Z-matrix of the N, CA and C atoms (Angstrom, degrees):
N
C 1 1.469
C 2 1.560 1 107.11
N 3 1.376 2 114.70 1 130.09
C 4 1.393 3 119.33 2 176.89
C 5 1.539 4 112.73 3 -78.63
N 6 1.315 5 116.20 4 141.94
C 7 1.439 6 120.53 5 176.91
C 8 1.532 7 107.27 6 -130.84
N 9 1.284 8 117.41 7 132.70
C 10 1.428 9 123.28 8 173.51
C 11 1.504 10 108.17 9 -116.76
N 12 1.321 11 115.12 10 124.18
C 13 1.496 12 119.47 11 176.43
C 14 1.464 13 108.33 12 -85.89
N 15 1.308 14 117.26 13 121.32
C 16 1.441 15 125.80 14 179.44
C 17 1.469 16 107.33 15 -99.17
N 18 1.370 17 113.07 16 125.63
C 19 1.510 18 119.17 17 -176.30
C 20 1.490 19 107.63 18 -77.47
N 21 1.311 20 115.99 19 159.41
C 22 1.440 21 123.07 20 -178.16
C 23 1.498 22 112.24 21 -60.04
N 24 1.315 23 119.04 22 -35.32
C 25 1.404 24 122.55 23 -174.63
C 26 1.528 25 112.38 24 -83.60
N 27 1.329 26 120.69 25 -3.65
C 28 1.452 27 123.43 26 177.01
C 29 1.539 28 106.07 27 -72.09
N 30 1.300 29 113.81 28 135.54
C 31 1.439 30 121.30 29 -177.76
C 32 1.525 31 109.60 30 -74.21
N 33 1.310 32 115.77 31 165.32
C 34 1.505 33 121.88 32 -173.18
C 35 1.473 34 110.58 33 -66.81
N 36 1.364 35 114.58 34 -36.53
C 37 1.486 36 118.90 35 -174.10
C 38 1.562 37 108.74 36 -66.13
N 39 1.361 38 117.61 37 -45.48
C 40 1.450 39 121.25 38 177.58
C 41 1.485 40 113.67 39 -66.51
N 42 1.307 41 116.04 40 -36.49
C 43 1.481 42 120.03 41 179.18
C 44 1.536 43 109.60 42 -63.96
N 45 1.332 44 114.97 43 -42.42
C 46 1.477 45 120.86 44 177.69
C 47 1.542 46 111.87 45 -60.65
N 48 1.389 47 114.35 46 -39.43
C 49 1.479 48 116.72 47 -178.51
C 50 1.569 49 108.46 48 -68.57
N 51 1.304 50 115.24 49 -37.50
C 52 1.488 51 117.49 50 -179.04
C 53 1.446 52 111.43 51 -67.38
N 54 1.398 53 119.41 52 -35.49
C 55 1.507 54 118.49 53 175.49
C 56 1.487 55 111.31 54 -68.74
N 57 1.341 56 119.14 55 -36.52
C 58 1.443 57 119.35 56 173.65
C 59 1.536 58 113.03 57 -62.84
N 60 1.349 59 114.70 58 -39.14
C 61 1.447 60 119.23 59 178.95
C 62 1.490 61 110.60 60 -59.60
N 63 1.284 62 118.95 61 -40.38
C 64 1.494 63 121.04 62 -177.51
C 65 1.532 64 109.38 63 -66.35
N 66 1.410 65 113.63 64 -42.21
C 67 1.486 66 115.47 65 178.46
C 68 1.526 67 111.95 66 -62.71
N 69 1.283 68 120.01 67 -36.75
C 70 1.448 69 127.47 68 -174.91
C 71 1.585 70 106.59 69 -69.79
N 72 1.333 71 113.22 70 -46.72
C 73 1.482 72 117.35 71 -176.36
C 74 1.461 73 115.13 72 -68.98
N 75 1.354 74 117.87 73 -17.24
C 76 1.514 75 122.57 74 176.42
C 77 1.568 76 106.57 75 -68.18
N 78 1.287 77 118.29 76 -32.75
C 79 1.420 78 124.83 77 -172.25
C 80 1.561 79 111.62 78 -99.52
N 81 1.321 80 117.97 79 -37.47
C 82 1.457 81 121.11 80 -174.45
C 83 1.553 82 109.01 81 -98.50
N 84 1.361 83 115.77 82 124.77
C 85 1.418 84 122.60 83 -177.66
C 86 1.565 85 107.06 84 -143.79
N 87 1.300 86 113.72 85 132.34
C 88 1.484 87 122.12 86 -178.78
C 89 1.483 88 110.04 87 -87.32
N 90 1.356 89 117.72 88 137.41
C 91 1.409 90 123.08 89 177.41
C 92 1.574 91 106.77 90 -125.02
N 93 1.345 92 115.29 91 171.17
C 94 1.490 93 115.12 92 179.38
C 95 1.512 94 111.24 93 -64.75
N 96 1.354 95 121.88 94 -27.96
C 97 1.447 96 123.31 95 178.29
C 98 1.539 97 109.21 96 -76.45
N 99 1.358 98 118.92 97 -42.09
C 100 1.458 99 120.89 98 179.90
C 101 1.513 100 107.05 99 -135.16
N 102 1.344 101 116.76 100 89.41
C 103 1.454 102 121.78 101 176.81
C 104 1.541 103 111.40 102 -68.09
N 105 1.337 104 114.03 103 167.05
C 106 1.430 105 122.64 104 -175.63
C 107 1.491 106 111.47 105 -93.04
N 108 1.355 107 117.46 106 128.31
C 109 1.466 108 122.33 107 175.39
C 110 1.552 109 105.68 108 -95.79
N 111 1.266 110 116.85 109 103.78
C 112 1.486 111 124.02 110 -176.41
C 113 1.523 112 108.27 111 -99.89
N 114 1.331 113 115.70 112 133.75
C 115 1.457 114 123.29 113 179.29
C 116 1.505 115 111.49 114 -118.49
N 117 1.304 116 115.16 115 134.19
C 118 1.440 117 120.70 116 177.67
C 119 1.539 118 107.02 117 -123.78
N 120 1.296 119 118.71 118 131.96
C 121 1.470 120 122.19 119 -177.12
C 122 1.568 121 107.92 120 -121.17
N 123 1.317 122 117.24 121 116.73
C 124 1.403 123 120.20 122 172.98
C 125 1.491 124 108.35 123 -101.19
N 126 1.276 125 115.44 124 -173.84
C 127 1.413 126 123.54 125 -170.87
C 128 1.558 127 107.06 126 -68.05
N 129 1.330 128 118.34 127 -39.96
C 130 1.523 129 119.57 128 -177.22
C 131 1.477 130 114.02 129 -112.83
N 132 1.341 131 120.19 130 -17.03
C 133 1.406 132 122.88 131 -175.01
C 134 1.481 133 116.07 132 -133.01
N 135 1.295 134 121.34 133 168.66
C 136 1.456 135 126.86 134 176.85
C 137 1.489 136 111.23 135 -134.56
N 138 1.336 137 115.86 136 139.40
C 139 1.447 138 120.66 137 -173.92
C 140 1.578 139 108.82 138 -127.67
N 141 1.253 140 116.45 139 147.04
C 142 1.524 141 121.37 140 177.52
C 143 1.510 142 108.27 141 -140.42
N 144 1.370 143 112.51 142 138.75
C 145 1.472 144 121.41 143 -179.38
C 146 1.533 145 107.93 144 -134.07
N 147 1.298 146 117.52 145 142.42
C 148 1.480 147 120.04 146 166.75
C 149 1.545 148 106.52 147 -106.25
N 150 1.278 149 115.72 148 118.54
C 151 1.455 150 124.63 149 -168.61
C 152 1.535 151 112.48 150 -118.94
N 153 1.312 152 119.31 151 134.19
C 154 1.468 153 127.11 152 169.14
C 155 1.452 154 108.65 153 -95.76
N 156 1.269 155 119.50 154 107.17
C 157 1.487 156 126.04 155 -171.15
C 158 1.540 157 109.88 156 -76.73
N 159 1.411 158 119.74 157 -22.13
C 160 1.459 159 118.47 158 179.35
C 161 1.515 160 111.21 159 -67.88
N 162 1.335 161 115.73 160 -39.13
C 163 1.489 162 121.00 161 -179.75
C 164 1.506 163 112.88 162 -102.53
N 165 1.353 164 117.52 163 -4.20
C 166 1.438 165 124.05 164 -177.84
C 167 1.524 166 116.46 165 53.78
N 168 1.377 167 109.95 166 47.62
C 169 1.465 168 118.18 167 -177.93
C 170 1.518 169 109.94 168 -122.71
N 171 1.313 170 114.74 169 142.56
C 172 1.545 171 119.56 170 171.97
C 173 1.476 172 107.01 171 -84.50
N 174 1.345 173 116.28 172 123.75
C 175 1.418 174 119.55 173 179.83
C 176 1.543 175 113.04 174 -88.18
N 177 1.387 176 112.35 175 -39.10
C 178 1.487 177 120.85 176 -177.58
C 179 1.501 178 107.80 177 -142.18
N 180 1.321 179 119.10 178 141.83
C 181 1.370 180 122.12 179 169.92
C 182 1.517 181 113.35 180 -141.85
N 183 1.377 182 115.39 181 151.49
C 184 1.429 183 120.53 182 -179.65
C 185 1.583 184 105.86 183 -147.76
N 186 1.266 185 115.39 184 148.73
C 187 1.469 186 123.34 185 -178.67
C 188 1.477 187 114.50 186 -146.45
N 189 1.254 188 116.45 187 156.40
C 190 1.486 189 121.73 188 -179.45
C 191 1.566 190 108.03 189 -82.60
N 192 1.289 191 121.10 190 0.24
C 193 1.472 192 123.48 191 176.58
C 194 1.523 193 109.70 192 -76.84
N 195 1.329 194 117.99 193 -20.13
C 196 1.497 195 125.87 194 -178.31
C 197 1.501 196 110.57 195 -67.06
N 198 1.319 197 117.57 196 -37.49
C 199 1.512 198 121.69 197 -172.87
C 200 1.485 199 111.58 198 -67.94
N 201 1.347 200 114.63 199 135.13
C 202 1.463 201 118.59 200 177.36
C 203 1.508 202 115.28 201 -85.53
N 204 1.297 203 114.78 202 -25.69
C 205 1.454 204 121.77 203 -173.86
C 206 1.551 205 109.76 204 -91.46
N 207 1.353 206 117.13 205 153.37
C 208 1.407 207 120.45 206 177.69
C 209 1.579 208 112.25 207 -80.37
N 210 1.246 209 117.48 208 124.06
C 211 1.451 210 123.01 209 178.93
C 212 1.520 211 112.64 210 -127.06
N 213 1.316 212 119.46 211 158.64
C 214 1.395 213 119.28 212 174.98
C 215 1.593 214 109.27 213 -71.96
N 216 1.329 215 117.34 214 169.54
C 217 1.465 216 120.88 215 -177.59
C 218 1.495 217 109.92 216 -64.28
N 219 1.324 218 123.32 217 -37.03
C 220 1.443 219 124.64 218 -179.17
C 221 1.574 220 107.84 219 -68.66
N 222 1.281 221 117.62 220 -45.75
C 223 1.439 222 120.37 221 -179.56
C 224 1.485 223 112.16 222 -65.69
N 225 1.322 224 118.46 223 -33.14
C 226 1.432 225 123.05 224 174.91
C 227 1.562 226 108.93 225 -61.75
N 228 1.312 227 113.09 226 -49.54
C 229 1.487 228 120.69 227 -176.80
C 230 1.579 229 109.75 228 -60.54
N 231 1.333 230 115.60 229 -40.67
C 232 1.451 231 119.00 230 179.15
C 233 1.531 232 112.42 231 -62.94
N 234 1.338 233 112.16 232 -43.16
C 235 1.450 234 120.69 233 -179.21
C 236 1.596 235 110.81 234 -64.80
N 237 1.318 236 115.51 235 -41.19
C 238 1.479 237 118.34 236 178.52
C 239 1.514 238 111.52 237 -65.93
N 240 1.382 239 115.79 238 -42.74
C 241 1.439 240 119.35 239 178.46
C 242 1.506 241 111.67 240 -60.80
N 243 1.292 242 116.96 241 -37.63
C 244 1.525 243 119.62 242 179.82
C 245 1.487 244 108.40 243 -69.69
N 246 1.396 245 118.03 244 -42.58
C 247 1.470 246 121.12 245 -178.48
C 248 1.514 247 111.38 246 -62.20
N 249 1.346 248 116.24 247 -45.71
C 250 1.468 249 118.80 248 -177.61
C 251 1.498 250 111.68 249 -66.57
N 252 1.266 251 118.86 250 -35.07
C 253 1.448 252 126.53 251 178.12
C 254 1.530 253 109.34 252 -63.51
N 255 1.270 254 119.16 253 -50.89
C 256 1.438 255 125.76 254 -179.20
C 257 1.515 256 110.48 255 -62.61
N 258 1.325 257 117.02 256 -44.65
C 259 1.483 258 120.60 257 -179.80
C 260 1.498 259 109.29 258 -66.21
N 261 1.372 260 118.97 259 -38.93
C 262 1.468 261 122.27 260 178.82
C 263 1.546 262 109.36 261 -64.01
N 264 1.264 263 116.32 262 -43.60
C 265 1.510 264 119.91 263 -178.90
C 266 1.505 265 112.20 264 -65.34
N 267 1.381 266 114.95 265 -31.70
C 268 1.491 267 117.95 266 177.45
C 269 1.531 268 107.91 267 -68.62
N 270 1.312 269 120.51 268 -23.47
C 271 1.463 270 122.32 269 177.54
C 272 1.510 271 110.16 270 -97.91
N 273 1.306 272 119.94 271 17.88
C 274 1.488 273 125.53 272 179.36
C 275 1.515 274 112.84 273 62.02
N 276 1.338 275 117.63 274 33.94
C 277 1.458 276 120.56 275 172.58
C 278 1.495 277 108.81 276 -105.16
N 279 1.368 278 114.33 277 121.09
C 280 1.517 279 121.07 278 -178.63
C 281 1.501 280 111.91 279 -113.17
N 282 1.375 281 115.89 280 -36.13
C 283 1.407 282 119.48 281 -177.85
C 284 1.552 283 112.20 282 -111.68
N 285 1.345 284 113.20 283 132.20
C 286 1.469 285 118.43 284 177.95
C 287 1.468 286 111.89 285 -132.84
N 288 1.322 287 118.15 286 169.00
C 289 1.445 288 125.93 287 172.00
C 290 1.510 289 108.56 288 -106.47
N 291 1.252 290 122.26 289 129.65
C 292 1.496 291 121.83 290 -174.99
C 293 1.496 292 109.77 291 -89.40
N 294 1.278 293 118.20 292 126.54
C 295 1.448 294 126.58 293 173.59
C 296 1.513 295 110.72 294 -115.40
N 297 1.318 296 116.70 295 107.21
C 298 1.464 297 122.26 296 -176.78
C 299 1.505 298 111.86 297 -81.33
N 300 1.360 299 117.07 298 -4.09
C 301 1.450 300 123.47 299 169.88
C 302 1.503 301 112.88 300 65.16
N 303 1.278 302 119.70 301 27.68
C 304 1.479 303 121.06 302 -179.16
C 305 1.485 304 115.98 303 90.40
N 306 1.358 305 117.52 304 -7.59
C 307 1.451 306 121.41 305 179.48
C 308 1.545 307 108.46 306 -82.43
N 309 1.307 308 117.43 307 152.43
C 310 1.471 309 120.01 308 175.94
C 311 1.530 310 111.35 309 -71.72
N 312 1.279 311 116.44 310 138.46
C 313 1.486 312 121.10 311 -177.32
C 314 1.521 313 107.37 312 -75.31
N 315 1.265 314 115.97 313 78.33
C 316 1.465 315 122.25 314 -178.60
C 317 1.541 316 108.96 315 -162.83
N 318 1.332 317 114.45 316 154.65
C 319 1.424 318 117.41 317 178.95
C 320 1.512 319 116.85 318 67.04
N 321 1.359 320 120.88 319 -125.44
C 322 1.354 321 124.23 320 -178.00
C 323 1.478 322 118.09 321 -63.16
N 324 1.374 323 112.79 322 -37.57
C 325 1.510 324 119.39 323 177.56
C 326 1.545 325 109.21 324 -63.50
N 327 1.352 326 117.03 325 -44.66
C 328 1.469 327 121.91 326 -177.51
C 329 1.531 328 108.24 327 -68.61
N 330 1.347 329 119.92 328 -36.79
C 331 1.508 330 122.29 329 -178.37
C 332 1.516 331 107.42 330 -66.87
N 333 1.342 332 118.59 331 -39.73
C 334 1.435 333 120.20 332 178.26
C 335 1.544 334 113.44 333 -64.26
N 336 1.337 335 115.08 334 -42.47
C 337 1.455 336 120.39 335 179.11
C 338 1.523 337 112.55 336 -67.12
N 339 1.299 338 117.84 337 -40.92
C 340 1.476 339 122.15 338 177.42
C 341 1.565 340 109.74 339 -64.18
N 342 1.314 341 116.05 340 -42.74
C 343 1.421 342 119.69 341 -177.62
C 344 1.564 343 111.89 342 -66.54
N 345 1.374 344 113.96 343 -35.88
C 346 1.470 345 115.31 344 177.45
C 347 1.538 346 111.79 345 -71.24
N 348 1.341 347 113.00 346 -34.04
C 349 1.555 348 114.96 347 176.20
C 350 1.485 349 110.53 348 -66.55
N 351 1.315 350 116.77 349 -39.77
C 352 1.502 351 119.79 350 178.53
C 353 1.497 352 113.36 351 -63.42
N 354 1.395 353 116.02 352 -29.79
C 355 1.379 354 122.70 353 -176.23
C 356 1.536 355 111.97 354 -86.33
N 357 1.335 356 118.92 355 -4.69
C 358 1.414 357 122.01 356 171.21
C 359 1.586 358 117.75 357 119.15
N 360 1.314 359 116.38 358 4.25
C 361 1.433 360 115.48 359 176.86
C 362 1.573 361 109.23 360 -88.34
N 363 1.351 362 116.12 361 143.41
C 364 1.401 363 121.74 362 176.41
C 365 1.491 364 114.71 363 -106.03
N 366 1.320 365 117.31 364 121.73
C 367 1.529 366 121.06 365 171.64
C 368 1.444 367 108.22 366 -156.45
């Protein structure tokens, strides 16, 4: 069982997300056949990784930090979804398990997932 120790100064919103993250990770696990597509959303950027949990290795990663041009948050998320899907397909990964990492499936997280699906990933 995973436990995350939440510090006293952690705000309620972040603590709630971490609790959701624990519940999600109990059910979602990446394997070599279906690795886990993990999404992290910060205030300004969005990150995506394809992870094999059996060996605890990151197979593919993409981030909005790579882009040189200024884009809105939704456009950044769509671009990262497309990048991670293309990089995964280059490594012969077609099926993944989606891990929203405790974030609500709405907005930038949903845009990244939809873009990855349109680019060829199945989840």
